[in-house]
Backbone and ligand atoms as CSV (ligand in chain L), in Angstrom:
chain,resi,resn,atom,element,x,y,z
A,1,MET,N,N,-16.536,10.642,-0.089
A,1,MET,CA,C,-15.575,11.687,0.262
A,1,MET,C,C,-14.231,11.403,-0.413
A,2,ARG,N,N,-13.586,12.441,-0.912
A,2,ARG,CA,C,-12.298,12.248,-1.556
A,2,ARG,C,C,-11.168,12.233,-0.538
A,3,ALA,N,N,-10.227,11.331,-0.731
A,3,ALA,CA,C,-9.035,11.327,0.119
A,3,ALA,C,C,-8.024,12.267,-0.511
A,4,THR,N,N,-7.505,13.180,0.260
A,4,THR,CA,C,-6.564,14.145,-0.310
A,4,THR,C,C,-5.278,14.206,0.496
A,5,THR,N,N,-4.211,14.550,-0.191
A,5,THR,CA,C,-2.949,14.857,0.471
A,5,THR,C,C,-2.595,16.267,0.069
A,6,THR,N,N,-2.175,17.066,1.005
A,6,THR,CA,C,-2.023,18.475,0.683
A,6,THR,C,C,-0.665,18.882,0.132
A,7,CYS,N,N,0.403,18.247,0.521
A,7,CYS,CA,C,1.676,18.666,-0.050
A,7,CYS,C,C,2.778,17.677,0.260
A,8,GLN,N,N,3.892,17.863,-0.406
A,8,GLN,CA,C,5.049,17.004,-0.226
A,8,GLN,C,C,6.177,17.831,0.370
A,9,LEU,N,N,6.605,17.459,1.552
A,9,LEU,CA,C,7.669,18.220,2.199
A,9,LEU,C,C,8.898,17.339,2.392
A,10,HIS,N,N,9.943,17.637,1.667
A,10,HIS,CA,C,11.209,16.922,1.868
A,10,HIS,C,C,12.068,17.786,2.773
A,11,MET,N,N,11.799,17.755,4.055
A,11,MET,CA,C,12.477,18.684,4.956
A,11,MET,C,C,13.347,17.962,5.973
A,12,ARG,N,N,13.680,16.704,5.660
A,12,ARG,CA,C,14.492,15.978,6.628
A,12,ARG,C,C,15.917,16.515,6.659
A,13,HIS,N,N,16.425,16.901,5.489
A,13,HIS,CA,C,17.805,17.382,5.432
A,13,HIS,C,C,17.834,18.700,4.667
A,14,PHE,N,N,18.166,19.759,5.323
A,14,PHE,CA,C,18.361,21.021,4.612
A,14,PHE,C,C,19.261,21.913,5.445
A,15,SER,N,N,19.943,22.800,4.736
A,15,SER,CA,C,20.892,23.684,5.414
A,15,SER,C,C,20.268,25.048,5.621
A,16,GLU,N,N,20.848,25.818,6.512
A,16,GLU,CA,C,20.412,27.177,6.786
A,16,GLU,C,C,20.423,27.992,5.493
A,17,GLY,N,N,19.321,28.643,5.165
A,17,GLY,CA,C,19.274,29.513,3.996
A,17,GLY,C,C,18.985,28.786,2.690
A,18,GLU,N,N,18.856,27.472,2.722
A,18,GLU,CA,C,18.620,26.700,1.505
A,18,GLU,C,C,17.200,26.953,0.990
A,19,THR,N,N,17.037,26.949,-0.344
A,19,THR,CA,C,15.700,27.114,-0.921
A,19,THR,C,C,14.912,25.820,-0.771
A,20,ILE,N,N,13.685,25.907,-0.257
A,20,ILE,CA,C,12.834,24.724,-0.071
A,20,ILE,C,C,11.711,24.774,-1.091
A,21,THR,N,N,11.549,23.688,-1.828
A,21,THR,CA,C,10.477,23.604,-2.816
A,21,THR,C,C,9.310,22.809,-2.244
A,22,ILE,N,N,8.125,23.385,-2.268
A,22,ILE,CA,C,6.918,22.691,-1.801
A,22,ILE,C,C,6.023,22.465,-3.007
A,23,GLU,N,N,5.660,21.214,-3.262
A,23,GLU,CA,C,4.871,20.900,-4.446
A,23,GLU,C,C,3.892,19.789,-4.138
A,24,PRO,N,N,2.828,19.662,-4.942
A,24,PRO,CA,C,1.879,18.553,-4.720
A,24,PRO,C,C,2.519,17.231,-5.135
A,25,TRP,N,N,1.951,16.105,-4.647
A,25,TRP,CA,C,2.428,14.790,-5.110
A,25,TRP,C,C,2.414,14.787,-6.631
A,26,ARG,N,N,3.478,14.253,-7.218
A,26,ARG,CA,C,3.556,14.181,-8.684
A,26,ARG,C,C,3.265,12.764,-9.152
A,27,ALA,N,N,2.043,12.502,-9.602
A,27,ALA,CA,C,1.679,11.184,-10.138
A,27,ALA,C,C,0.383,11.341,-10.924
A,28,ASN,N,N,0.329,10.749,-12.111
A,28,ASN,CA,C,-0.893,10.842,-12.909
A,28,ASN,C,C,-2.103,10.292,-12.175
A,29,ALA,N,N,-1.879,9.285,-11.328
A,29,ALA,CA,C,-3.002,8.672,-10.618
A,29,ALA,C,C,-3.492,9.520,-9.446
A,30,PHE,N,N,-2.741,10.588,-9.122
A,30,PHE,CA,C,-3.141,11.528,-8.064
A,30,PHE,C,C,-3.376,12.907,-8.699
A,31,PRO,N,N,-4.507,13.129,-9.358
A,31,PRO,CA,C,-4.716,14.416,-10.012
A,31,PRO,C,C,-4.704,15.578,-9.013
A,32,VAL,N,N,-4.107,16.680,-9.434
A,32,VAL,CA,C,-4.069,17.863,-8.571
A,32,VAL,C,C,-5.458,18.492,-8.550
A,33,ILE,N,N,-5.975,18.716,-7.340
A,33,ILE,CA,C,-7.290,19.357,-7.194
A,33,ILE,C,C,-7.103,20.868,-7.259
A,34,LYS,N,N,-6.196,21.358,-6.463
A,34,LYS,CA,C,-5.922,22.797,-6.435
A,34,LYS,C,C,-4.659,23.024,-5.617
A,35,ASP,N,N,-3.819,23.889,-6.084
A,35,ASP,CA,C,-2.594,24.250,-5.366
A,35,ASP,C,C,-1.814,22.991,-4.964
A,36,LEU,N,N,-1.744,22.702,-3.658
A,36,LEU,CA,C,-0.967,21.558,-3.188
A,36,LEU,C,C,-1.827,20.318,-2.918
A,37,ALA,N,N,-3.133,20.418,-3.128
A,37,ALA,CA,C,-4.029,19.303,-2.807
A,37,ALA,C,C,-4.179,18.351,-3.994
A,38,VAL,N,N,-4.011,17.055,-3.757
A,38,VAL,CA,C,-4.234,16.060,-4.801
A,38,VAL,C,C,-5.335,15.097,-4.375
A,39,ASP,N,N,-5.943,14.459,-5.379
A,39,ASP,CA,C,-7.009,13.492,-5.135
A,39,ASP,C,C,-6.385,12.094,-5.007
A,40,ARG,N,N,-6.501,11.488,-3.837
A,40,ARG,CA,C,-5.926,10.156,-3.604
A,40,ARG,C,C,-6.987,9.067,-3.663
A,41,SER,N,N,-8.093,9.321,-4.375
A,41,SER,CA,C,-9.174,8.323,-4.449
A,41,SER,C,C,-8.693,7.000,-5.036
A,42,ALA,N,N,-7.626,7.039,-5.836
A,42,ALA,CA,C,-7.114,5.795,-6.438
A,42,ALA,C,C,-6.732,4.796,-5.350
A,43,PHE,N,N,-6.241,5.268,-4.218
A,43,PHE,CA,C,-5.919,4.371,-3.099
A,43,PHE,C,C,-7.192,3.733,-2.542
A,44,GLU,N,N,-8.250,4.540,-2.460
A,44,GLU,CA,C,-9.524,3.991,-1.951
A,44,GLU,C,C,-10.030,2.903,-2.900
A,45,ASN,N,N,-9.864,3.121,-4.200
A,45,ASN,CA,C,-10.331,2.132,-5.177
A,45,ASN,C,C,-9.554,0.828,-5.037
A,46,ILE,N,N,-8.234,0.938,-4.783
A,46,ILE,CA,C,-7.428,-0.269,-4.584
A,46,ILE,C,C,-7.918,-1.020,-3.347
A,47,MET,N,N,-8.207,-0.290,-2.283
A,47,MET,CA,C,-8.688,-0.942,-1.056
A,47,MET,C,C,-10.037,-1.618,-1.288
A,48,GLN,N,N,-10.905,-0.956,-2.028
A,48,GLN,CA,C,-12.226,-1.543,-2.279
A,48,GLN,C,C,-12.139,-2.791,-3.145
A,49,ALA,N,N,-11.041,-2.924,-3.903
A,49,ALA,CA,C,-10.882,-4.092,-4.771
A,49,ALA,C,C,-10.480,-5.342,-3.996
A,50,GLY,N,N,-10.095,-5.207,-2.712
A,50,GLY,CA,C,-9.717,-6.419,-1.980
A,50,GLY,C,C,-9.068,-6.177,-0.631
A,51,GLY,N,N,-8.957,-4.950,-0.212
A,51,GLY,CA,C,-8.268,-4.643,1.045
A,51,GLY,C,C,-9.132,-4.827,2.268
A,52,TYR,N,N,-9.732,-6.003,2.384
A,52,TYR,CA,C,-10.619,-6.292,3.516
A,52,TYR,C,C,-10.737,-7.809,3.649
A,53,ILE,N,N,-11.307,-8.259,4.757
A,53,ILE,CA,C,-11.671,-9.676,4.863
A,53,ILE,C,C,-13.171,-9.743,5.128
A,54,SER,N,N,-13.792,-10.815,4.656
A,54,SER,CA,C,-15.219,-11.013,4.926
A,54,SER,C,C,-15.362,-11.796,6.218
A,55,VAL,N,N,-16.209,-11.315,7.118
A,55,VAL,CA,C,-16.409,-11.977,8.409
A,55,VAL,C,C,-17.890,-12.285,8.558
A,56,ASN,N,N,-18.199,-13.548,8.825
A,56,ASN,CA,C,-19.599,-13.913,9.027
A,56,ASN,C,C,-20.100,-13.348,10.351
A,57,THR,N,N,-21.371,-12.999,10.387
A,57,THR,CA,C,-21.946,-12.517,11.639
A,57,THR,C,C,-22.102,-13.681,12.606
A,58,GLY,N,N,-22.309,-13.399,13.843
A,58,GLY,CA,C,-22.418,-14.438,14.857
A,58,GLY,C,C,-21.492,-14.118,16.010
A,59,ASN,N,N,-21.297,-15.091,16.872
A,59,ASN,CA,C,-20.440,-14.861,18.025
A,59,ASN,C,C,-18.989,-14.668,17.598
A,60,ALA,N,N,-18.304,-13.783,18.271
A,60,ALA,CA,C,-16.885,-13.586,17.987
A,60,ALA,C,C,-16.123,-14.842,18.390
A,61,PRO,N,N,-15.173,-15.305,17.536
A,61,PRO,CA,C,-14.412,-16.498,17.915
A,61,PRO,C,C,-13.492,-16.208,19.092
A,62,ASP,N,N,-13.195,-17.236,19.838
A,62,ASP,CA,C,-12.276,-17.113,20.965
A,62,ASP,C,C,-10.918,-16.631,20.450
A,63,ALA,N,N,-10.325,-15.678,21.140
A,63,ALA,CA,C,-9.061,-15.086,20.679
A,63,ALA,C,C,-7.963,-16.123,20.531
A,64,ASN,N,N,-8.035,-17.208,21.284
A,64,ASN,CA,C,-6.972,-18.223,21.221
A,64,ASN,C,C,-7.276,-19.350,20.238
A,65,SER,N,N,-8.403,-19.260,19.534
A,65,SER,CA,C,-8.797,-20.387,18.691
A,65,SER,C,C,-8.032,-20.421,17.367
A,66,ILE,N,N,-7.384,-19.309,16.988
A,66,ILE,CA,C,-6.605,-19.283,15.747
A,66,ILE,C,C,-5.159,-18.926,16.100
A,67,PRO,N,N,-4.309,-19.928,16.326
A,67,PRO,CA,C,-2.922,-19.619,16.680
A,67,PRO,C,C,-2.168,-19.004,15.499
A,68,ILE,N,N,-1.383,-17.960,15.767
A,68,ILE,CA,C,-0.602,-17.269,14.730
A,68,ILE,C,C,0.831,-17.117,15.245
A,69,GLU,N,N,1.796,-17.500,14.393
A,69,GLU,CA,C,3.197,-17.357,14.800
A,69,GLU,C,C,3.506,-15.905,15.127
A,70,LYS,N,N,4.322,-15.709,16.155
A,70,LYS,CA,C,4.665,-14.339,16.583
A,70,LYS,C,C,5.328,-13.560,15.447
A,71,SER,N,N,6.257,-14.211,14.722
A,71,SER,CA,C,6.987,-13.494,13.662
A,71,SER,C,C,6.007,-13.013,12.585
A,72,LYS,N,N,4.998,-13.846,12.280
A,72,LYS,CA,C,4.026,-13.453,11.253
A,72,LYS,C,C,3.119,-12.342,11.749
A,73,SER,N,N,2.694,-12.439,12.995
A,73,SER,CA,C,1.808,-11.384,13.507
A,73,SER,C,C,2.574,-10.060,13.603
A,74,ASP,N,N,3.871,-10.139,13.930
A,74,ASP,CA,C,4.670,-8.906,13.978
A,74,ASP,C,C,4.781,-8.276,12.592
A,75,GLU,N,N,5.036,-9.115,11.579
A,75,GLU,CA,C,5.178,-8.597,10.219
A,75,GLU,C,C,3.861,-8.022,9.704
A,76,ALA,N,N,2.771,-8.721,10.014
A,76,ALA,CA,C,1.451,-8.232,9.603
A,76,ALA,C,C,1.153,-6.895,10.273
A,77,PHE,N,N,1.563,-6.789,11.531
A,77,PHE,CA,C,1.340,-5.540,12.274
A,77,PHE,C,C,2.138,-4.405,11.646
A,78,ASP,N,N,3.390,-4.698,11.263
A,78,ASP,CA,C,4.223,-3.683,10.602
A,78,ASP,C,C,3.575,-3.223,9.290
A,79,ALA,N,N,3.069,-4.178,8.516
A,79,ALA,CA,C,2.428,-3.832,7.236
A,79,ALA,C,C,1.183,-2.989,7.468
A,80,ALA,N,N,0.453,-3.321,8.527
A,80,ALA,CA,C,-0.793,-2.608,8.811
A,80,ALA,C,C,-0.552,-1.174,9.281
A,81,ALA,N,N,0.726,-0.830,9.521
A,81,ALA,CA,C,1.036,0.539,9.956
A,81,ALA,C,C,0.925,1.551,8.820
A,82,CYS,N,N,0.828,1.061,7.573
A,82,CYS,CA,C,0.706,1.971,6.417
A,82,CYS,C,C,-0.512,2.876,6.593
A,83,ILE,N,N,-0.300,4.172,6.435
A,83,ILE,CA,C,-1.382,5.133,6.636
A,83,ILE,C,C,-1.961,5.644,5.313
A,84,GLY,N,N,-1.467,5.091,4.193
A,84,GLY,CA,C,-2.024,5.497,2.899
A,84,GLY,C,C,-1.745,6.943,2.541
A,85,CYS,N,N,-0.589,7.440,2.957
A,85,CYS,CA,C,-0.297,8.865,2.736
A,85,CYS,C,C,0.068,9.181,1.283
A,86,GLY,N,N,0.676,8.217,0.585
A,86,GLY,CA,C,1.056,8.440,-0.806
A,86,GLY,C,C,2.477,8.926,-1.000
A,87,ALA,N,N,3.251,9.048,0.068
A,87,ALA,CA,C,4.635,9.526,-0.073
A,87,ALA,C,C,5.467,8.570,-0.915
A,88,CYS,N,N,5.157,7.274,-0.829
A,88,CYS,CA,C,5.907,6.284,-1.614
A,88,CYS,C,C,5.693,6.517,-3.107
A,89,VAL,N,N,4.494,6.867,-3.498
A,89,VAL,CA,C,4.193,7.127,-4.910
A,89,VAL,C,C,4.939,8.378,-5.375
A,90,ALA,N,N,4.894,9.411,-4.544
A,90,ALA,CA,C,5.549,10.670,-4.914
A,90,ALA,C,C,7.059,10.514,-5.008
A,91,ALA,N,N,7.627,9.615,-4.206
A,91,ALA,CA,C,9.083,9.428,-4.208
A,91,ALA,C,C,9.557,8.581,-5.383
A,92,CYS,N,N,8.650,7.800,-5.946
A,92,CYS,CA,C,9.034,6.825,-6.981
A,92,CYS,C,C,9.117,7.476,-8.351
A,93,LYS,N,N,10.205,7.249,-9.074
A,93,LYS,CA,C,10.343,7.856,-10.408
A,93,LYS,C,C,9.327,7.283,-11.389
A,94,ASN,N,N,8.765,6.111,-11.072
A,94,ASN,CA,C,7.732,5.494,-11.921
A,94,ASN,C,C,6.318,5.786,-11.418
A,95,ALA,N,N,6.210,6.553,-10.328
A,95,ALA,CA,C,4.913,6.795,-9.677
A,95,ALA,C,C,4.185,5.483,-9.428
A,96,SER,N,N,4.925,4.504,-8.926
A,96,SER,CA,C,4.333,3.215,-8.592
A,96,SER,C,C,3.784,3.253,-7.170
A,97,ALA,N,N,2.687,2.556,-6.950
A,97,ALA,CA,C,2.106,2.471,-5.595
A,97,ALA,C,C,2.336,1.086,-5.001
A,98,MET,N,N,3.392,0.412,-5.451
A,98,MET,CA,C,3.627,-0.973,-5.024
A,98,MET,C,C,3.908,-1.097,-3.528
A,99,LEU,N,N,4.525,-0.101,-2.912
A,99,LEU,CA,C,4.795,-0.228,-1.475
A,99,LEU,C,C,3.476,-0.195,-0.700
A,100,PHE,N,N,2.628,0.760,-1.045
A,100,PHE,CA,C,1.287,0.836,-0.437
A,100,PHE,C,C,0.528,-0.472,-0.678
A,101,LEU,N,N,0.469,-0.888,-1.938
A,101,LEU,CA,C,-0.290,-2.088,-2.316
A,101,LEU,C,C,0.258,-3.322,-1.606
A,102,SER,N,N,1.574,-3.435,-1.542
A,102,SER,CA,C,2.170,-4.621,-0.925
A,102,SER,C,C,1.906,-4.655,0.576
A,103,ALA,N,N,1.870,-3.490,1.208
A,103,ALA,CA,C,1.553,-3.460,2.645
A,103,ALA,C,C,0.128,-3.944,2.870
A,104,LYS,N,N,-0.778,-3.507,2.007
A,104,LYS,CA,C,-2.184,-3.880,2.173
A,104,LYS,C,C,-2.417,-5.355,1.872
A,105,VAL,N,N,-1.682,-5.905,0.910
A,105,VAL,CA,C,-1.810,-7.332,0.614
A,105,VAL,C,C,-1.142,-8.155,1.713
A,106,SER,N,N,0.028,-7.724,2.158
A,106,SER,CA,C,0.786,-8.469,3.179
A,106,SER,C,C,0.025,-8.604,4.485
A,107,GLN,N,N,-0.630,-7.545,4.900
A,107,GLN,CA,C,-1.257,-7.594,6.226
A,107,GLN,C,C,-2.308,-8.694,6.314
A,108,PHE,N,N,-2.862,-9.094,5.163
A,108,PHE,CA,C,-3.816,-10.200,5.149
A,108,PHE,C,C,-3.163,-11.518,4.759
A,109,ALA,N,N,-2.181,-11.462,3.856
A,109,ALA,CA,C,-1.534,-12.695,3.378
A,109,ALA,C,C,-0.809,-13.414,4.506
A,110,LEU,N,N,-0.384,-12.664,5.516
A,110,LEU,CA,C,0.376,-13.255,6.615
A,110,LEU,C,C,-0.518,-13.902,7.668
A,111,LEU,N,N,-1.814,-13.624,7.605
A,111,LEU,CA,C,-2.710,-14.094,8.661
A,111,LEU,C,C,-3.747,-15.079,8.111
A,112,PRO,N,N,-4.151,-16.068,8.908
A,112,PRO,CA,C,-5.142,-17.039,8.423
A,112,PRO,C,C,-6.481,-16.400,8.063
A,113,GLN,N,N,-6.794,-15.281,8.715
A,113,GLN,CA,C,-8.076,-14.613,8.410
A,113,GLN,C,C,-8.125,-14.121,6.967
A,114,GLY,N,N,-6.957,-13.897,6.365
A,114,GLY,CA,C,-6.921,-13.384,4.997
A,114,GLY,C,C,-6.936,-14.466,3.942
A,115,ASP,N,N,-6.863,-15.720,4.386
A,115,ASP,CA,C,-6.687,-16.818,3.447
A,115,ASP,C,C,-7.853,-17.054,2.481
A,116,PRO,N,N,-9.119,-17.026,2.956
A,116,PRO,CA,C,-10.221,-17.374,2.052
A,116,PRO,C,C,-10.268,-16.516,0.782
A,117,GLU,N,N,-9.915,-15.221,0.887
A,117,GLU,CA,C,-10.027,-14.346,-0.294
A,117,GLU,C,C,-8.663,-14.013,-0.888
A,118,ARG,N,N,-7.667,-14.830,-0.523
A,118,ARG,CA,C,-6.279,-14.518,-0.843
A,118,ARG,C,C,-6.015,-14.320,-2.338
A,119,ARG,N,N,-6.476,-15.253,-3.148
A,119,ARG,CA,C,-6.175,-15.190,-4.582
A,119,ARG,C,C,-6.869,-14.011,-5.252
A,120,ASP,N,N,-8.170,-13.887,-5.032
A,120,ASP,CA,C,-8.911,-12.793,-5.675
A,120,ASP,C,C,-8.400,-11.436,-5.197
A,121,ARG,N,N,-8.023,-11.374,-3.926
A,121,ARG,CA,C,-7.550,-10.091,-3.374
A,121,ARG,C,C,-6.377,-9.557,-4.182
A,122,VAL,N,N,-5.334,-10.361,-4.328
A,122,VAL,CA,C,-4.112,-9.847,-4.956
A,122,VAL,C,C,-4.344,-9.572,-6.448
A,123,ILE,N,N,-5.093,-10.441,-7.109
A,123,ILE,CA,C,-5.363,-10.227,-8.538
A,123,ILE,C,C,-6.136,-8.915,-8.739
A,124,ASN,N,N,-7.192,-8.726,-7.948
A,124,ASN,CA,C,-8.044,-7.548,-8.133
A,124,ASN,C,C,-7.360,-6.254,-7.701
A,125,MET,N,N,-6.558,-6.322,-6.650
A,125,MET,CA,C,-5.890,-5.094,-6.181
A,125,MET,C,C,-4.790,-4.671,-7.154
A,126,VAL,N,N,-4.055,-5.630,-7.703
A,126,VAL,CA,C,-3.015,-5.289,-8.690
A,126,VAL,C,C,-3.674,-4.713,-9.947
A,127,LYS,N,N,-4.774,-5.326,-10.368
A,127,LYS,CA,C,-5.492,-4.837,-11.569
A,127,LYS,C,C,-5.945,-3.389,-11.358
A,128,THR,N,N,-6.499,-3.115,-10.192
A,128,THR,CA,C,-6.985,-1.753,-9.909
A,128,THR,C,C,-5.822,-0.769,-9.831
A,129,HIS,N,N,-4.717,-1.200,-9.261
A,129,HIS,CA,C,-3.496,-0.373,-9.215
A,129,HIS,C,C,-3.072,0.004,-10.633
A,130,ASP,N,N,-3.017,-0.971,-11.528
A,130,ASP,CA,C,-2.555,-0.712,-12.893
A,130,ASP,C,C,-3.549,0.176,-13.650
A,131,GLU,N,N,-4.840,-0.099,-13.472
A,131,GLU,CA,C,-5.861,0.682,-14.179
A,131,GLU,C,C,-5.875,2.144,-13.727
A,132,ALA,N,N,-5.466,2.380,-12.484
A,132,ALA,CA,C,-5.467,3.754,-11.964
A,132,ALA,C,C,-4.353,4.592,-12.599
A,133,GLY,N,N,-3.386,3.923,-13.224
A,133,GLY,CA,C,-2.306,4.672,-13.873
A,133,GLY,C,C,-1.016,4.738,-13.080
A,134,PHE,N,N,-0.928,3.970,-11.975
A,134,PHE,CA,C,0.340,3.909,-11.247
A,134,PHE,C,C,1.346,3.128,-12.091
A,135,GLY,N,N,2.629,3.453,-11.927
A,135,GLY,CA,C,3.657,2.816,-12.747
A,135,GLY,C,C,4.119,1.485,-12.183
A,136,ASN,N,N,5.050,0.870,-12.905
A,136,ASN,CA,C,5.618,-0.407,-12.463
A,136,ASN,C,C,6.755,-0.182,-11.472
A,137,CYS,N,N,6.959,-1.153,-10.609
A,137,CYS,CA,C,8.067,-1.100,-9.646
A,137,CYS,C,C,9.338,-1.579,-10.329
A,138,THR,N,N,10.420,-0.790,-10.200
A,138,THR,CA,C,11.718,-1.230,-10.728
A,138,THR,C,C,12.741,-1.336,-9.594
A,139,ASN,N,N,12.252,-1.516,-8.391
A,139,ASN,CA,C,13.113,-1.792,-7.225
A,139,ASN,C,C,14.179,-0.734,-6.956
A,140,THR,N,N,13.824,0.530,-7.057
A,140,THR,CA,C,14.806,1.578,-6.745
A,140,THR,C,C,14.947,1.774,-5.234
A,141,GLY,N,N,13.918,1.422,-4.480
A,141,GLY,CA,C,13.965,1.570,-3.029
A,141,GLY,C,C,13.631,2.972,-2.542
A,142,ALA,N,N,13.305,3.877,-3.462
A,142,ALA,CA,C,12.991,5.262,-3.067
A,142,ALA,C,C,11.757,5.316,-2.166
A,143,CYS,N,N,10.822,4.427,-2.400
A,143,CYS,CA,C,9.582,4.401,-1.604
A,143,CYS,C,C,9.884,4.114,-0.142
A,144,GLU,N,N,10.682,3.085,0.087
A,144,GLU,CA,C,11.012,2.686,1.461
A,144,GLU,C,C,11.739,3.815,2.181
A,145,ALA,N,N,12.624,4.499,1.458
A,145,ALA,CA,C,13.406,5.575,2.074
A,145,ALA,C,C,12.530,6.733,2.526
A,146,GLU,N,N,11.418,6.981,1.812
A,146,GLU,CA,C,10.556,8.120,2.137
A,146,GLU,C,C,9.382,7.769,3.037
A,147,CYS,N,N,9.093,6.483,3.193
A,147,CYS,CA,C,7.889,6.078,3.935
A,147,CYS,C,C,7.976,6.501,5.400
A,148,PRO,N,N,7.021,7.280,5.879
A,148,PRO,CA,C,7.061,7.725,7.277
A,148,PRO,C,C,6.791,6.595,8.268
A,149,LYS,N,N,6.239,5.486,7.801
A,149,LYS,CA,C,5.947,4.347,8.684
A,149,LYS,C,C,6.962,3.225,8.516
A,150,GLU,N,N,8.013,3.486,7.751
A,150,GLU,CA,C,9.112,2.521,7.562
A,150,GLU,C,C,8.617,1.159,7.058
A,151,ILE,N,N,7.681,1.212,6.119
A,151,ILE,CA,C,7.223,-0.029,5.489
A,151,ILE,C,C,8.367,-0.567,4.629
A,152,SER,N,N,8.662,-1.857,4.796
A,152,SER,CA,C,9.812,-2.456,4.111
A,152,SER,C,C,9.451,-2.907,2.700
A,153,ILE,N,N,10.430,-2.771,1.779
A,153,ILE,CA,C,10.179,-3.254,0.408
A,153,ILE,C,C,10.146,-4.789,0.363
A,154,SER,N,N,10.447,-5.446,1.474
A,154,SER,CA,C,10.284,-6.911,1.499
A,154,SER,C,C,8.813,-7.276,1.274
A,155,HIS,N,N,7.911,-6.338,1.583
A,155,HIS,CA,C,6.492,-6.601,1.323
A,155,HIS,C,C,6.212,-6.637,-0.187
A,156,ILE,N,N,7.003,-5.884,-0.961
A,156,ILE,CA,C,6.815,-5.930,-2.426
A,156,ILE,C,C,7.205,-7.313,-2.948
A,157,ALA,N,N,8.261,-7.889,-2.378
A,157,ALA,CA,C,8.659,-9.245,-2.778
A,157,ALA,C,C,7.533,-10.230,-2.453
A,158,ARG,N,N,6.903,-10.057,-1.276
A,158,ARG,CA,C,5.783,-10.943,-0.919
A,158,ARG,C,C,4.610,-10.734,-1.881
A,159,LEU,N,N,4.340,-9.472,-2.217
A,159,LEU,CA,C,3.256,-9.186,-3.159
A,159,LEU,C,C,3.499,-9.915,-4.477
A,160,ASN,N,N,4.740,-9.878,-4.967
A,160,ASN,CA,C,5.048,-10.544,-6.241
A,160,ASN,C,C,4.845,-12.054,-6.131
A,161,ARG,N,N,5.225,-12.618,-4.986
A,161,ARG,CA,C,5.024,-14.063,-4.786
A,161,ARG,C,C,3.528,-14.386,-4.727
A,162,GLU,N,N,2.792,-13.542,-4.014
A,162,GLU,CA,C,1.341,-13.749,-3.896
A,162,GLU,C,C,0.683,-13.683,-5.279
A,163,TYR,N,N,1.136,-12.721,-6.076
A,163,TYR,CA,C,0.521,-12.535,-7.397
A,163,TYR,C,C,0.816,-13.741,-8.302
A,164,LEU,N,N,2.075,-14.174,-8.286
A,164,LEU,CA,C,2.456,-15.313,-9.126
A,164,LEU,C,C,1.664,-16.557,-8.735
A,165,ARG,N,N,1.600,-16.786,-7.437
A,165,ARG,CA,C,0.868,-17.943,-6.931
A,165,ARG,C,C,-0.602,-17.869,-7.347
A,166,ALA,N,N,-1.192,-16.677,-7.231
A,166,ALA,CA,C,-2.605,-16.506,-7.584
A,166,ALA,C,C,-2.808,-16.685,-9.082
A,167,ALA,N,N,-1.882,-16.152,-9.878
A,167,ALA,CA,C,-2.026,-16.231,-11.338
A,167,ALA,C,C,-1.928,-17.685,-11.814
A,168,VAL,N,N,-1.083,-18.457,-11.147
A,168,VAL,CA,C,-0.872,-19.851,-11.542
A,168,VAL,C,C,-2.052,-20.720,-11.132
A,169,THR,N,N,-2.628,-20.399,-9.960
A,169,THR,CA,C,-3.667,-21.287,-9.427
A,169,THR,C,C,-5.087,-20.811,-9.721
A,170,LYS,N,N,-5.230,-19.595,-10.245
A,170,LYS,CA,C,-6.588,-19.073,-10.487
A,170,LYS,C,C,-7.270,-19.866,-11.588
A,171,GLU,N,N,-8.556,-20.209,-11.335
A,171,GLU,CA,C,-9.287,-21.003,-12.333
A,171,GLU,C,C,-9.776,-20.130,-13.460
L,1,SF4,S1,S,4.642,6.043,2.150
L,1,SF4,FE1,FE,4.433,4.274,3.551
L,1,SF4,S2,S,2.690,4.813,4.868
L,1,SF4,FE2,FE,2.587,6.194,3.093
L,1,SF4,S3,S,1.233,5.068,1.621
L,1,SF4,FE3,FE,3.338,4.518,1.132
L,1,SF4,S4,S,3.681,2.562,2.252
L,1,SF4,FE4,FE,1.880,3.568,3.185
């Protein structure tokens, strides 16, 4: 099934009688299907490249057996709030999906459950992001300003650290 977004509405600030422009997301990686609908399958491809953890079958571990710092679990929870809407891409002059990608990498990088696949995850997800045609991040902050879930660009800084670490240590 294709993931689609139907339109982009910048309606937070407008005056009485002002002309409102409604248009589809503008990004090469989000081809327009028809009218205001775009194909967001590129996000699904990024997720399939590493946006998961592998869990062995068997008994569920005791909830208290893996202690996690409160600050880290809070940050991971904030990152996991990303709904994959694509507003960050549409807001970015480079059509970069780094805010989305960084949220998906962060939610696992902050938790011990994400550790076993940590290196391959970030390498493969960044590669898929670039191959899809999303642009580079130049730190304009437009993504954070438009994100309906208030995902912080601090996750992009973590993504860059994760990538560097993975690139240096990858065999
Ligand atoms: S705008 Fe926010 S919630 Fe939507 S995809 Fe981007 S990071 Fe996720």
